[in-house]
N, C-alpha and C positions, 0 to 999 in steps of 0.2 A: 364301544364302536358305536358311532352316530350313524342312524339311519333316517332317511328322508323320503317320505312317501311320494311316489312319483306318479304324475297324471299323465297317461299317454293312451293313444288310441291304436298302438301296435297291438298286433293280434286281434283286431276287430275287423268287421267289414266296412268300416265307415272311414270316412276322407278327413285327416285333421284340417284342412283349408275349410272344408264345408262346415265343420264343427265350429271353427272360430269364426266364420261369417254369420252362421245361425245365431251364436250367442252376442256377436257384436251388435246385430239388429235387436235382440232382445234388451241388451243393455241401453242401446240407444232410446228406444222407445219407451221401455218399462222403467229403467233406471233414470235416464236423463229427461225425456219428454215428461212422462207423468209426474216425477219429482218437482221438476221446475214449475210446471204448470200449476200443480197443487198448492207449491209454496207461494206463487203469485197470487193465487185466489184467498188462501187463507190469510196471508199476510197484508193483503191490499183491498179485500173486498169485505165491506160491514155486512153485506146482505147474503154472502155464500158461506156455508161451513162445509167442513169435511163429512161426505156422506156414510163413509164407513165407519162403524161405531169404533172398532179397535183402532184404526188409523187415528180416528179424532181424539181418543183416549190417550194414545202415545203423544201426539202432537200437544194436547194440554198439559200433559206430565211432563214431557221431555224437551218440547219445542222441535225444531228441526231435526235434531238427532233421534228423536223418537221415530219420526217418519222415515227417516234415512235408514236407521236400525232395523225396522220391521221391513221395509222394502228388501233389504240386504240379506236378510233371514230368508225370505220368500225366495229370492233370487238364488241364493246359495242351495236351499233344499231343491228347488228344480234343476239345478246344475248337478247335483248329487244324482238325482232320478235319471238324468240323461247319460251320466258317465255309467250309471249301473245298467241301463238300457244298451248302451254301446258294448260293454264287456260281455252282455248276456246276448247280444246280437238282435235284440229286440228293437225294431223300426219304431213301433208306437211309444215305447219309452225314451227312445233316443230323440226322436222329433218333436213329440208332444209337448215336453215342457218348454223349449224355446220358442216353439210357434204360439203356445197358450200366452207365454209372457209377452211377445211382440204384439199380438192381437189386442190383449187387454192394455198395453201400454199405448198402442196406437189409438185404441178407442178413447181411452181416458184422457190422452193428451188432447186429442181433437174436441172432445166433450167439454174439458177445462178451458180450451181457448174459445169455445162458442160462449162459454159462461163469462170469461174475462172480456170479450167483445161486447157480450150484452144483446 
């Protein structure tokens, strides 16, 4: 028998539409904004280096895929925490991870854009 794990917010106090919107915003700022602006900086600026030592090492070792891989791991880890919080009915664990990623993503995107503009 083939069993597939299901991700559902059934039997939780949280709204699936809200969940989708929260994580879309996180993906947009942290996933797209931060990654695109970081790649633009690292790839096209001779004077700016990645400030995060772990990300810098990943980029130096694996290029674009190192950056994307680490960002994806962080994103999935936070998503797992949020789903756990939803199942446990814990608002802090539910809302905290997507809010944190969205704020970090928005900040780093704006900061990177500022560095690009000069």
